[in-house]
N, C-alpha and C positions, 0 to 999 in steps of 0.2 A: 453490358460489360462493366466489370468492377475496376475502378481506378484508385490508385494509391496516391494521396496528396500529402506532401510535407506541410505541416502547420506553420504558417508565416504571419498571417494577418490577425487582427483583433477578432474579426468575425470567426475565423477558423479556430482560434483559441477558445472562444466561447462555445463553439460546436464541440470541441474535444472534451471540454468539461461537462457539458450538458447531455452528451449522448447516453451515458449510463442512466441518467434520470428517466429518459424515455424507455430505454431497454428494460429497466426493472420497474416501470410504472405498474402499480397494482400489486407488486410482490410484497407481502407483509413481512418478509424476513430481511430484506435489504435495508441497510443503513448507509446513507451517502456520507462522504467526507464533507468537511466544511467547504462551501463554495469559494469563499475568499482565500482560503489556504491553497486551494487548487489553482486559482488564477495567479497566485504569486509565483508559481513554478516558472512562468514565462518571463519573469522580470528579475532585476538585481535584488529585489526583496527576498528572493529565495536564498536561504542561508547557505545552500550548497552551490551557489552561482559560480564561485571562484574555484571550487574544488572538483566540479563535475562538468562533463559535457553531456548535453541532452539533445534528443531529437524526438519529434512528435509526428505521428502519421494518422491520417484518416483514410478509411476505405469507403468509397462512395460509389453508388450505382444509380444512374438516372437522377443525379443531384441529391440523393438521399444517403445519409451516413448509415453504413451497415457494420462498421467496426472501427476500432482505434487501437493504438499501441504506442508506448514510449520506450525509447532506448536511452540508457544511461551508461556513461563511462565514469566510474567512481575512481578518480585518479589517486586519491589518498589511499584507498584500499589496495589498488593495483601496485602502488609504489611500496607499501609496507609488506605485502605478501609476494611481491615479484610476479604478479599475475598480469595477464593480458585479456581481461574479461570485459565484455559488454553485457549489461543487464537489460532484461526486458521487464516492463511493469505496466500497470494500467491497461492491461489487455482486456478488451471487451469486444464481443463479436456476436453476430448472428450465428445460428447453428449451420454453418456452411464451411466445409474444409477448404475450398478454394480461397475464400475470403481470408481465412486464418493463415493459410500459406503465403498469400500475398503480403500480409502484414508482417509476418515473421521474416520473410525474405528481405523486406525493406530494412528492418533493423539489423539483420545479419550482414547485409551488404554495406550498410553504414558503418558497422563495427569494423569490417575488413578494411575500409578506406582509412580508418583510424589506427590500423595496425593491430587490432584485436584478433585473437585466435580462438576464443571460447565465448560462448553465450550461456548465461545462467538466468534463472528467474522462476517465478516473479519475485523480484527484489527491487526495492526502491532506493532512494538516496542513502538511507541508513536503516538500522533496525527499529527506528521510531516510526517507520511507515508500515503500511499493510504489506504482508508478505505471503507467499505460497498460494496454493489453490485449495479450495475446499473440495474434499473428495467424498465426504459423507456428512450427515447432519444438515441437510438442505432445508429441513422443516423446523429449524431453530432460528430465533431472532439473532441476527448478527450483532456482535458488540461493536462499538465505535472504532476500536483499534484493530479489529480483525477483518480478514477478507471474506466476502461473500460472492459466490458466483453460481451460475446455473450448473446442473449436473453434467451438461454436455461439454463444459470447458476442458476438463482433463482429457477427454477423448479427442478434442480438436488439437490440443497441444501435442499429444502423442502422435497424432496423424501427421504432424509437421516434423516428426523425427526426433522428438525430445523424449528423454527417459527420466523417470523419477529418481532423485538422488537421496532424499531423506523424508521421513515422516515426522511431522510435528504434531504433537498431541495437545489438545485443549480440554481442560476439565471444567465442569460446572459445579459450583458450590451451592448447597441448599441449606436453608434455615434448619437449625436443629429442632427436631420435634420433641426431644426429651431434654430436660435440664438446660433450657436456653439461657438461664442465669449464668451458667458457666462461661458461655461465650461473652456475655456482657462483662464479667469479671476480667477475662483475658484482655478484652478491649481496653478497659480502664487501667489495667496494670501496664499495658504497653504505652499508653499515654504518659503515665507517671515515670516509667523507667527511662524513657528517651526524651522526657521534657517536651512532649508534643501537645498540641491543642488543635481543636477544630477551627479552621479559619473562617472569618466572617467576610462580608462583602467589602468592607472599607480598607482592607489591607493594601499596602503599597506594593508596587512591583518588586519582586525578589524577597518579600517578607518570609515566605515559606522556606526558602533556601537558607536565609540567614538564621532563622530560628532553629532549623534542623542542625545547622553547623554548630550552633552554640550548645545544643543539648545532646547531640548524638555522640556516643562513645562506643568503641569496640572493646568488648571484654577479652 
């Protein structure tokens, strides 16, 4: 029997963060997020701690984790847009519809208790987090900022009653085979035009932002 557990303890938090590492073990295309950043989600060190409500769930069977999901209420977004949305994110699961439905039901019910009337996702705290589901290109290495998931994920989400709202396209850039000097000239020209430089190891915190503010202008 599959059991849904709300994450409360330090051990459960660790399990929530580490589950995808086991699920994707041996997959050459999966790129995990930074472990320390993920652990900050549960503490006041999370920059969205005051502006968002969060809940975390694990699906376990026989003491073994078989799925996870996070629910987020982005209060700033809802307030600005007059929305009553709960977001789901960090959905990882075995290829089993029942497990997926139990996880989504947990977030949906949590959202209802908070007065939410709509659920959307995968969306994190902001656009700076990984978003969406991969629906093709499963044999490409995931970039650090983009979502990677197994091909069965979209099928599980749709089986839970969700419909796709929008397609996001990602393009790959390849090194120019002809006239690569042109790209180098464009690069150097951009540095000069906007007074930019390639940062070194010893820059102080905020140096990139300060230098850009000093040199950047809008024509």
